[in-house]
TORKOL-4160 file (C-alpha; in steps of 0.2 Angstrom, whole numbers, padded with zeros to 4 digits, m for minus):
294
<pt num="1" X="0019" Y="m0055" Z="0024"/>
<pt num="2" X="0006" Y="m0065" Z="0015"/>
<pt num="3" X="m0007" Y="m0055" Z="0024"/>
<pt num="4" X="0001" Y="m0037" Z="0018"/>
<pt num="5" X="0002" Y="m0044" Z="0001"/>
<pt num="6" X="m0017" Y="m0047" Z="0000"/>
<pt num="7" X="m0019" Y="m0029" Z="0008"/>
<pt num="8" X="m0008" Y="m0021" Z="m0004"/>
<pt num="9" X="m0018" Y="m0031" Z="m0018"/>
<pt num="10" X="m0035" Y="m0025" Z="m0012"/>
<pt num="11" X="m0030" Y="m0006" Z="m0008"/>
<pt num="12" X="m0022" Y="m0003" Z="m0025"/>
<pt num="13" X="m0040" Y="m0008" Z="m0033"/>
<pt num="14" X="m0050" Y="0003" Z="m0020"/>
<pt num="15" X="m0038" Y="0016" Z="m0021"/>
<pt num="16" X="m0041" Y="0018" Z="m0040"/>
<pt num="17" X="m0058" Y="0016" Z="m0038"/>
<pt num="18" X="m0060" Y="0030" Z="m0025"/>
<pt num="19" X="m0048" Y="0041" Z="m0035"/>
<pt num="20" X="m0060" Y="0039" Z="m0051"/>
<pt num="21" X="m0075" Y="0044" Z="m0040"/>
<pt num="22" X="m0066" Y="0059" Z="m0031"/>
<pt num="23" X="m0061" Y="0067" Z="m0048"/>
<pt num="24" X="m0076" Y="0063" Z="m0057"/>
<pt num="25" X="m0086" Y="0072" Z="m0042"/>
<pt num="26" X="m0074" Y="0087" Z="m0042"/>
<pt num="27" X="m0076" Y="0088" Z="m0060"/>
<pt num="28" X="m0097" Y="0090" Z="m0057"/>
<pt num="29" X="m0094" Y="0102" Z="m0044"/>
<pt num="30" X="m0082" Y="0114" Z="m0055"/>
<pt num="31" X="m0093" Y="0111" Z="m0071"/>
<pt num="32" X="m0108" Y="0119" Z="m0060"/>
<pt num="33" X="m0097" Y="0132" Z="m0052"/>
<pt num="34" X="m0091" Y="0138" Z="m0070"/>
<pt num="35" X="m0106" Y="0132" Z="m0080"/>
<pt num="36" X="m0094" Y="0124" Z="m0091"/>
<pt num="37" X="m0101" Y="0108" Z="m0101"/>
<pt num="38" X="m0083" Y="0103" Z="m0105"/>
<pt num="39" X="m0076" Y="0100" Z="m0086"/>
<pt num="40" X="m0087" Y="0085" Z="m0082"/>
<pt num="41" X="m0082" Y="0075" Z="m0097"/>
<pt num="42" X="m0063" Y="0081" Z="m0095"/>
<pt num="43" X="m0062" Y="0076" Z="m0078"/>
<pt num="44" X="m0068" Y="0059" Z="m0083"/>
<pt num="45" X="m0055" Y="0056" Z="m0097"/>
<pt num="46" X="m0042" Y="0064" Z="m0083"/>
<pt num="47" X="m0048" Y="0051" Z="m0070"/>
<pt num="48" X="m0048" Y="0035" Z="m0081"/>
<pt num="49" X="m0030" Y="0040" Z="m0090"/>
<pt num="50" X="m0023" Y="0043" Z="m0072"/>
<pt num="51" X="m0029" Y="0027" Z="m0067"/>
<pt num="52" X="m0024" Y="0018" Z="m0081"/>
<pt num="53" X="m0006" Y="0027" Z="m0081"/>
<pt num="54" X="m0004" Y="0024" Z="m0062"/>
<pt num="55" X="m0007" Y="0006" Z="m0064"/>
<pt num="56" X="0001" Y="0002" Z="m0081"/>
<pt num="57" X="0016" Y="0015" Z="m0083"/>
<pt num="58" X="0019" Y="0020" Z="m0065"/>
<pt num="59" X="0037" Y="0012" Z="m0067"/>
<pt num="60" X="0040" Y="0022" Z="m0082"/>
<pt num="61" X="0034" Y="0040" Z="m0077"/>
<pt num="62" X="0042" Y="0037" Z="m0061"/>
<pt num="63" X="0060" Y="0035" Z="m0069"/>
<pt num="64" X="0057" Y="0048" Z="m0081"/>
<pt num="65" X="0053" Y="0059" Z="m0066"/>
<pt num="66" X="0070" Y="0054" Z="m0056"/>
<pt num="67" X="0080" Y="0055" Z="m0072"/>
<pt num="68" X="0086" Y="0037" Z="m0070"/>
<pt num="69" X="0095" Y="0025" Z="m0083"/>
<pt num="70" X="0098" Y="0006" Z="m0086"/>
<pt num="71" X="0113" Y="0000" Z="m0076"/>
<pt num="72" X="0126" Y="m0008" Z="m0088"/>
<pt num="73" X="0134" Y="m0023" Z="m0081"/>
<pt num="74" X="0151" Y="m0018" Z="m0086"/>
<pt num="75" X="0149" Y="m0001" Z="m0076"/>
<pt num="76" X="0139" Y="m0009" Z="m0059"/>
<pt num="77" X="0143" Y="m0027" Z="m0060"/>
<pt num="78" X="0141" Y="m0029" Z="m0041"/>
<pt num="79" X="0124" Y="m0021" Z="m0041"/>
<pt num="80" X="0117" Y="m0031" Z="m0055"/>
<pt num="81" X="0124" Y="m0049" Z="m0046"/>
<pt num="82" X="0117" Y="m0044" Z="m0029"/>
<pt num="83" X="0100" Y="m0040" Z="m0037"/>
<pt num="84" X="0099" Y="m0057" Z="m0046"/>
<pt num="85" X="0107" Y="m0067" Z="m0032"/>
<pt num="86" X="0093" Y="m0058" Z="m0019"/>
<pt num="87" X="0079" Y="m0060" Z="m0031"/>
<pt num="88" X="0084" Y="m0080" Z="m0032"/>
<pt num="89" X="0084" Y="m0079" Z="m0012"/>
<pt num="90" X="0067" Y="m0072" Z="m0012"/>
<pt num="91" X="0059" Y="m0081" Z="m0025"/>
<pt num="92" X="0054" Y="m0069" Z="m0037"/>
<pt num="93" X="0059" Y="m0062" Z="m0055"/>
<pt num="94" X="0074" Y="m0053" Z="m0057"/>
<pt num="95" X="0069" Y="m0034" Z="m0056"/>
<pt num="96" X="0076" Y="m0022" Z="m0070"/>
<pt num="97" X="0091" Y="m0013" Z="m0063"/>
<pt num="98" X="0093" Y="0008" Z="m0063"/>
<pt num="99" X="0105" Y="0021" Z="m0058"/>
<pt num="100" X="0102" Y="0039" Z="m0056"/>
<pt num="101" X="0117" Y="0049" Z="m0056"/>
<pt num="102" X="0117" Y="0059" Z="m0040"/>
<pt num="103" X="0129" Y="0060" Z="m0026"/>
<pt num="104" X="0115" Y="0058" Z="m0013"/>
<pt num="105" X="0113" Y="0039" Z="m0007"/>
<pt num="106" X="0095" Y="0032" Z="m0009"/>
<pt num="107" X="0086" Y="0018" Z="m0018"/>
<pt num="108" X="0068" Y="0013" Z="m0021"/>
<pt num="109" X="0058" Y="0000" Z="m0029"/>
<pt num="110" X="0042" Y="0002" Z="m0043"/>
<pt num="111" X="0032" Y="m0008" Z="m0053"/>
<pt num="112" X="0014" Y="m0016" Z="m0054"/>
<pt num="113" X="0020" Y="m0033" Z="m0047"/>
<pt num="114" X="0036" Y="m0044" Z="m0046"/>
<pt num="115" X="0035" Y="m0049" Z="m0065"/>
<pt num="116" X="0036" Y="m0029" Z="m0070"/>
<pt num="117" X="0048" Y="m0022" Z="m0055"/>
<pt num="118" X="0062" Y="m0011" Z="m0056"/>
<pt num="119" X="0076" Y="m0007" Z="m0043"/>
<pt num="120" X="0084" Y="0011" Z="m0044"/>
<pt num="121" X="0099" Y="0017" Z="m0034"/>
<pt num="122" X="0109" Y="0033" Z="m0034"/>
<pt num="123" X="0127" Y="0032" Z="m0040"/>
<pt num="124" X="0130" Y="0041" Z="m0022"/>
<pt num="125" X="0124" Y="0025" Z="m0013"/>
<pt num="126" X="0135" Y="0013" Z="m0024"/>
<pt num="127" X="0150" Y="0022" Z="m0021"/>
<pt num="128" X="0148" Y="0025" Z="m0003"/>
<pt num="129" X="0141" Y="0007" Z="0002"/>
<pt num="130" X="0153" Y="m0009" Z="0007"/>
<pt num="131" X="0146" Y="m0025" Z="m0001"/>
<pt num="132" X="0134" Y="m0030" Z="0013"/>
<pt num="133" X="0128" Y="m0012" Z="0015"/>
<pt num="134" X="0121" Y="m0013" Z="m0003"/>
<pt num="135" X="0115" Y="m0030" Z="m0002"/>
<pt num="136" X="0106" Y="m0023" Z="0013"/>
<pt num="137" X="0098" Y="m0010" Z="0005"/>
<pt num="138" X="0093" Y="m0019" Z="m0011"/>
<pt num="139" X="0085" Y="m0033" Z="0001"/>
<pt num="140" X="0074" Y="m0020" Z="0007"/>
<pt num="141" X="0068" Y="m0014" Z="m0010"/>
<pt num="142" X="0067" Y="m0032" Z="m0015"/>
<pt num="143" X="0055" Y="m0036" Z="0000"/>
<pt num="144" X="0044" Y="m0019" Z="m0007"/>
<pt num="145" X="0044" Y="m0029" Z="m0024"/>
<pt num="146" X="0038" Y="m0046" Z="m0015"/>
<pt num="147" X="0026" Y="m0038" Z="m0004"/>
<pt num="148" X="0018" Y="m0029" Z="m0018"/>
<pt num="149" X="0021" Y="m0013" Z="m0010"/>
<pt num="150" X="0028" Y="m0006" Z="m0026"/>
<pt num="151" X="0010" Y="m0006" Z="m0034"/>
<pt num="152" X="0001" Y="0002" Z="m0021"/>
<pt num="153" X="0014" Y="0014" Z="m0018"/>
<pt num="154" X="0017" Y="0018" Z="m0037"/>
<pt num="155" X="m0001" Y="0021" Z="m0039"/>
<pt num="156" X="m0001" Y="0034" Z="m0024"/>
<pt num="157" X="0014" Y="0043" Z="m0034"/>
<pt num="158" X="0004" Y="0045" Z="m0049"/>
<pt num="159" X="m0013" Y="0050" Z="m0042"/>
<pt num="160" X="m0007" Y="0062" Z="m0030"/>
<pt num="161" X="0003" Y="0070" Z="m0043"/>
<pt num="162" X="m0012" Y="0071" Z="m0053"/>
<pt num="163" X="m0023" Y="0078" Z="m0037"/>
<pt num="164" X="m0009" Y="0090" Z="m0034"/>
<pt num="165" X="m0011" Y="0097" Z="m0052"/>
<pt num="166" X="m0030" Y="0097" Z="m0051"/>
<pt num="167" X="m0028" Y="0109" Z="m0037"/>
<pt num="168" X="m0017" Y="0121" Z="m0045"/>
<pt num="169" X="m0027" Y="0120" Z="m0062"/>
<pt num="170" X="m0042" Y="0124" Z="m0052"/>
<pt num="171" X="m0034" Y="0139" Z="m0041"/>
<pt num="172" X="m0026" Y="0147" Z="m0056"/>
<pt num="173" X="m0041" Y="0146" Z="m0066"/>
<pt num="174" X="m0051" Y="0155" Z="m0053"/>
<pt num="175" X="m0039" Y="0167" Z="m0050"/>
<pt num="176" X="m0038" Y="0171" Z="m0069"/>
<pt num="177" X="m0055" Y="0170" Z="m0074"/>
<pt num="178" X="m0067" Y="0172" Z="m0059"/>
<pt num="179" X="m0085" Y="0164" Z="m0056"/>
<pt num="180" X="m0096" Y="0167" Z="m0072"/>
<pt num="181" X="m0113" Y="0171" Z="m0072"/>
<pt num="182" X="m0125" Y="0157" Z="m0077"/>
<pt num="183" X="m0142" Y="0158" Z="m0084"/>
<pt num="184" X="m0147" Y="0140" Z="m0078"/>
<pt num="185" X="m0141" Y="0142" Z="m0060"/>
<pt num="186" X="m0143" Y="0157" Z="m0048"/>
<pt num="187" X="m0126" Y="0164" Z="m0041"/>
<pt num="188" X="m0130" Y="0159" Z="m0023"/>
<pt num="189" X="m0131" Y="0140" Z="m0029"/>
<pt num="190" X="m0117" Y="0144" Z="m0039"/>
<pt num="191" X="m0107" Y="0152" Z="m0026"/>
<pt num="192" X="m0109" Y="0137" Z="m0014"/>
<pt num="193" X="m0103" Y="0124" Z="m0029"/>
<pt num="194" X="m0088" Y="0137" Z="m0029"/>
<pt num="195" X="m0083" Y="0135" Z="m0012"/>
<pt num="196" X="m0087" Y="0117" Z="m0010"/>
<pt num="197" X="m0074" Y="0115" Z="m0026"/>
<pt num="198" X="m0061" Y="0127" Z="m0018"/>
<pt num="199" X="m0062" Y="0117" Z="0000"/>
<pt num="200" X="m0060" Y="0101" Z="m0010"/>
<pt num="201" X="m0046" Y="0109" Z="m0020"/>
<pt num="202" X="m0037" Y="0114" Z="m0004"/>
<pt num="203" X="m0039" Y="0098" Z="0006"/>
<pt num="204" X="m0037" Y="0085" Z="m0008"/>
<pt num="205" X="m0018" Y="0087" Z="m0008"/>
<pt num="206" X="m0016" Y="0089" Z="0011"/>
<pt num="207" X="m0025" Y="0073" Z="0014"/>
<pt num="208" X="m0017" Y="0064" Z="0001"/>
<pt num="209" X="0000" Y="0067" Z="0008"/>
<pt num="210" X="m0006" Y="0062" Z="0025"/>
<pt num="211" X="m0013" Y="0046" Z="0018"/>
<pt num="212" X="0004" Y="0044" Z="0007"/>
<pt num="213" X="0014" Y="0047" Z="0024"/>
<pt num="214" X="0003" Y="0033" Z="0034"/>
<pt num="215" X="0004" Y="0019" Z="0022"/>
<pt num="216" X="0025" Y="0022" Z="0019"/>
<pt num="217" X="0029" Y="0022" Z="0039"/>
<pt num="218" X="0022" Y="0005" Z="0042"/>
<pt num="219" X="0028" Y="m0002" Z="0024"/>
<pt num="220" X="0045" Y="0004" Z="0028"/>
<pt num="221" X="0047" Y="m0006" Z="0045"/>
<pt num="222" X="0039" Y="m0022" Z="0036"/>
<pt num="223" X="0053" Y="m0021" Z="0023"/>
<pt num="224" X="0066" Y="m0017" Z="0036"/>
<pt num="225" X="0061" Y="m0034" Z="0045"/>
<pt num="226" X="0060" Y="m0043" Z="0028"/>
<pt num="227" X="0076" Y="m0037" Z="0022"/>
<pt num="228" X="0085" Y="m0044" Z="0038"/>
<pt num="229" X="0076" Y="m0061" Z="0036"/>
<pt num="230" X="0083" Y="m0061" Z="0018"/>
<pt num="231" X="0101" Y="m0057" Z="0021"/>
<pt num="232" X="0101" Y="m0066" Z="0039"/>
<pt num="233" X="0112" Y="m0050" Z="0042"/>
<pt num="234" X="0102" Y="m0034" Z="0049"/>
<pt num="235" X="0118" Y="m0025" Z="0053"/>
<pt num="236" X="0121" Y="m0024" Z="0033"/>
<pt num="237" X="0105" Y="m0012" Z="0031"/>
<pt num="238" X="0107" Y="m0004" Z="0048"/>
<pt num="239" X="0124" Y="0004" Z="0044"/>
<pt num="240" X="0120" Y="0007" Z="0027"/>
<pt num="241" X="0104" Y="0018" Z="0035"/>
<pt num="242" X="0116" Y="0026" Z="0046"/>
<pt num="243" X="0127" Y="0032" Z="0032"/>
<pt num="244" X="0111" Y="0038" Z="0022"/>
<pt num="245" X="0106" Y="0049" Z="0038"/>
<pt num="246" X="0125" Y="0055" Z="0040"/>
<pt num="247" X="0124" Y="0061" Z="0023"/>
<pt num="248" X="0117" Y="0080" Z="0019"/>
<pt num="249" X="0114" Y="0080" Z="0000"/>
<pt num="250" X="0096" Y="0082" Z="m0006"/>
<pt num="251" X="0092" Y="0070" Z="m0022"/>
<pt num="252" X="0092" Y="0083" Z="m0036"/>
<pt num="253" X="0077" Y="0073" Z="m0046"/>
<pt num="254" X="0066" Y="0069" Z="m0033"/>
<pt num="255" X="0050" Y="0077" Z="m0027"/>
<pt num="256" X="0034" Y="0076" Z="m0015"/>
<pt num="257" X="0025" Y="0064" Z="m0027"/>
<pt num="258" X="0038" Y="0052" Z="m0028"/>
<pt num="259" X="0047" Y="0053" Z="m0010"/>
<pt num="260" X="0038" Y="0041" Z="m0001"/>
<pt num="261" X="0045" Y="0028" Z="m0015"/>
<pt num="262" X="0062" Y="0030" Z="m0008"/>
<pt num="263" X="0071" Y="0020" Z="0007"/>
<pt num="264" X="0075" Y="0037" Z="0016"/>
<pt num="265" X="0067" Y="0053" Z="0013"/>
<pt num="266" X="0078" Y="0061" Z="m0003"/>
<pt num="267" X="0072" Y="0079" Z="0003"/>
<pt num="268" X="0079" Y="0079" Z="0019"/>
<pt num="269" X="0065" Y="0090" Z="0026"/>
<pt num="270" X="0062" Y="0088" Z="0043"/>
<pt num="271" X="0058" Y="0103" Z="0051"/>
<pt num="272" X="0047" Y="0102" Z="0065"/>
<pt num="273" X="0031" Y="0093" Z="0072"/>
<pt num="274" X="0019" Y="0100" Z="0057"/>
<pt num="275" X="0031" Y="0094" Z="0045"/>
<pt num="276" X="0033" Y="0077" Z="0053"/>
<pt num="277" X="0013" Y="0075" Z="0049"/>
<pt num="278" X="0019" Y="0074" Z="0030"/>
<pt num="279" X="0035" Y="0064" Z="0032"/>
<pt num="280" X="0033" Y="0049" Z="0022"/>
<pt num="281" X="0046" Y="0038" Z="0033"/>
<pt num="282" X="0047" Y="0033" Z="0050"/>
<pt num="283" X="0062" Y="0040" Z="0059"/>
<pt num="284" X="0079" Y="0033" Z="0053"/>
<pt num="285" X="0086" Y="0030" Z="0072"/>
<pt num="286" X="0070" Y="0021" Z="0075"/>
<pt num="287" X="0072" Y="0009" Z="0060"/>
<pt num="288" X="0092" Y="0007" Z="0065"/>
<pt num="289" X="0086" Y="0001" Z="0085"/>
<pt num="290" X="0074" Y="m0010" Z="0078"/>
<pt num="291" X="0087" Y="m0018" Z="0067"/>
<pt num="292" X="0100" Y="m0019" Z="0079"/>
<pt num="293" X="0088" Y="m0027" Z="0090"/>
<pt num="294" X="0085" Y="m0042" Z="0078"/>
């Protein structure tokens, strides 16, 4: 666990630096391809702003994206009591509690560190789970917080969304305006930069999705194990995962940029071997099997 914490802190910083370098490089390619002096400084601004918001404001961005609201004690007393008790057991500050008004059972944690963390569950999950199942889910999310998974995964959410936005912009910019002639750069050189920029724009979101999926699968297994250790009752989380797997509802406010944050895939999209490459979660039957064996 402590080794994972070190890796998460190190990888978070490395990811931010790599993202800034990537966006600035893409901005340079586009500025040459379109012979526009405004694109390069705009790329620098986008890279810095996205990195800053990904680190300091990721939880607020994600909560707004999924339309979450603060959980009130009079409405969800057991939920808040469970968070407080498990935070004490885990030795971390009590995270802020949020809910999403949606029948699909699911949950996630977010924030940049345990001092600035949130746990969010759907009303569908709270209505479906019994006490030990709810505590198993909360313990899983508490483990993500203690392991600093939340920082890394929240930054990934913001940066992946930014890359997708840039790729869409590049595609529509090229489609609407085409390649302009340049007085400073030959058409051949300009075409090379145009082609390179197009390749980067196509591959960027695909690569980001693959990385997103790989990092999330391993973290889910580790968080399951830590949750079992925290509650001393692995069957509680296993039973909760089974109920989540049996439910067919999609979470209406979720999207691909935040799907990897949830305890189970909120999009319910498992359509074959190609889709499995982009699946941000390990198979639930495998997770349940490991929990039952503990």
